[in-house]
Kinemage of the C-alpha trace (Angstrom):
@kinemage 1
@onewidth
@group {chain A} dominant
@subgroup {mainchain}
@vectorlist {calphas} color= white
{ca unk a 1} P 0.081 -0.067 -0.058
{ca unk a 2} L 2.841 2.350 0.796
{ca unk a 3} L 4.285 2.183 -2.653
{ca unk a 4} L 0.790 2.672 -4.309
{ca unk a 5} L 0.155 5.850 -2.237
{ca unk a 6} L 3.563 7.253 -2.972
{ca unk a 7} L 3.350 6.369 -6.680
{ca unk a 8} L -0.096 7.955 -6.880
{ca unk a 9} L 1.095 11.173 -5.206
{ca unk a 10} L 4.083 11.306 -7.569
{ca unk a 11} L 1.976 10.661 -10.635
{ca unk a 12} L -0.354 13.506 -9.599
{ca unk a 13} L 2.597 15.858 -8.827
{ca unk a 14} L 1.313 16.299 -5.244
{ca unk a 15} L 4.082 17.877 -3.170
{ca unk a 16} L 4.339 16.718 0.491
{ca unk a 17} L 7.102 16.729 3.096
{ca unk a 18} L 6.554 13.342 4.639
{ca unk a 19} L 3.983 10.536 5.018
{ca unk a 20} L 3.636 8.631 8.277
{ca unk a 21} L 2.437 5.137 8.410
{ca unk a 22} L 1.225 3.737 11.695
{ca unk a 23} L 0.327 0.199 12.601
{ca unk a 24} L -3.318 -0.802 12.704
{ca unk a 25} L -3.691 -0.558 16.552
{ca unk a 26} L -1.382 2.385 17.159
{ca unk a 27} L -2.162 5.960 17.697
{ca unk a 28} L -1.185 8.694 15.110
{ca unk a 29} L -1.687 11.484 17.631
{ca unk a 30} L 2.022 11.215 18.957
{ca unk a 31} L 3.365 11.619 15.562
{ca unk a 32} L 0.865 14.260 14.504
{ca unk a 33} L 1.730 16.507 17.599
{ca unk a 34} L 5.469 15.827 17.383
{ca unk a 35} L 5.521 17.027 13.786
{ca unk a 36} L 3.276 19.984 14.543
{ca unk a 37} L 0.831 19.121 11.693
{ca unk a 38} L -2.370 21.142 11.054
{ca unk a 39} L -4.540 18.624 9.380
{ca unk a 40} L -4.719 14.814 9.238
{ca unk a 41} L -6.206 13.044 6.201
{ca unk a 42} L -7.287 9.553 7.209
{ca unk a 43} L -10.123 6.989 7.023
{ca unk a 44} L -9.728 5.386 10.351
{ca unk a 45} L -12.515 6.648 12.852
{ca unk a 46} L -10.185 6.335 15.910
{ca unk a 47} L -7.527 8.490 14.418
{ca unk a 48} L -9.898 11.158 13.115
{ca unk a 49} L -11.800 11.422 16.574
{ca unk a 50} L -8.558 11.462 18.467
{ca unk a 51} L -6.901 14.229 16.503
{ca unk a 52} L -9.975 16.263 15.892
{ca unk a 53} L -10.147 16.944 19.650
{ca unk a 54} L -7.435 19.653 18.987
{ca unk a 55} L -6.880 19.899 15.229
{ca unk a 56} L -8.639 19.616 11.931
{ca unk a 57} L -9.175 16.200 10.256
{ca unk a 58} L -10.282 15.154 6.849
{ca unk a 59} L -12.222 11.816 6.653
{ca unk a 60} L -11.727 9.939 3.368
{ca unk a 61} L -15.158 8.460 3.182
{ca unk a 62} L -15.370 4.629 2.989
{ca unk a 63} L -18.416 2.231 3.600
{ca unk a 64} L -17.251 1.566 7.138
{ca unk a 65} L -17.013 5.220 8.223
{ca unk a 66} L -19.512 7.048 6.102
{ca unk a 67} L -22.257 7.145 8.825
{ca unk a 68} L -19.954 7.964 11.648
{ca unk a 69} L -20.660 11.104 13.616
{ca unk a 70} L -17.738 13.441 14.098
{ca unk a 71} L -17.154 16.852 15.716
{ca unk a 72} L -17.062 20.045 13.637
{ca unk a 73} L -13.424 19.777 13.014
{ca unk a 74} L -13.743 16.738 10.840
{ca unk a 75} L -14.644 17.232 7.115
{ca unk a 76} L -15.775 14.273 5.040
{ca unk a 77} L -14.388 14.091 1.534
{ca unk a 78} L -15.082 11.514 -1.224
{ca unk a 79} L -11.996 12.305 -3.439
{ca unk a 80} L -8.781 14.239 -3.428
{ca unk a 81} L -10.387 17.254 -5.292
{ca unk a 82} L -12.656 17.618 -2.216
{ca unk a 83} L -9.677 17.344 -0.036
{ca unk a 84} L -7.951 20.190 -1.882
{ca unk a 85} L -10.904 22.341 -1.494
{ca unk a 86} L -11.361 21.637 2.232
{ca unk a 87} L -7.693 22.359 2.898
{ca unk a 88} L -7.986 25.730 1.065
{ca unk a 89} L -11.183 26.501 3.092
{ca unk a 90} L -9.568 25.560 6.356
{ca unk a 91} L -6.472 27.528 5.618
{ca unk a 92} L -8.511 30.638 4.528
{ca unk a 93} L -10.714 30.535 7.654
{ca unk a 94} L -8.275 29.446 10.319
{ca unk a 95} L -4.634 30.043 9.402
{ca unk a 96} L -2.456 32.594 7.699
{ca unk a 97} L -0.245 29.663 6.550
{ca unk a 98} L -0.439 25.991 7.246
{ca unk a 99} L 2.803 24.225 8.185
{ca unk a 100} L 4.190 21.692 5.700
{ca unk a 101} L 2.599 18.432 7.078
């Protein structure tokens, strides 16, 4: 999966600083806070709910999470075009400049 994600990002010319992969039963919160990220893009309910307590999160909608209730800091997206629009919206409304995570 890692190679597929990284190849897709390269193919689409999407610039990023780093990608963090965490085991299925581990928390991303520690990495998120250590790296001082502004937004997480994920599909796992646990990660989204945990990080959205303090930061913004983007939920990539899947069958297993589409009916989940989240707080107001979680935005649901069906595709990467929507993700791009949401990040622009969050940046405009909440930050002068997002960090590079």
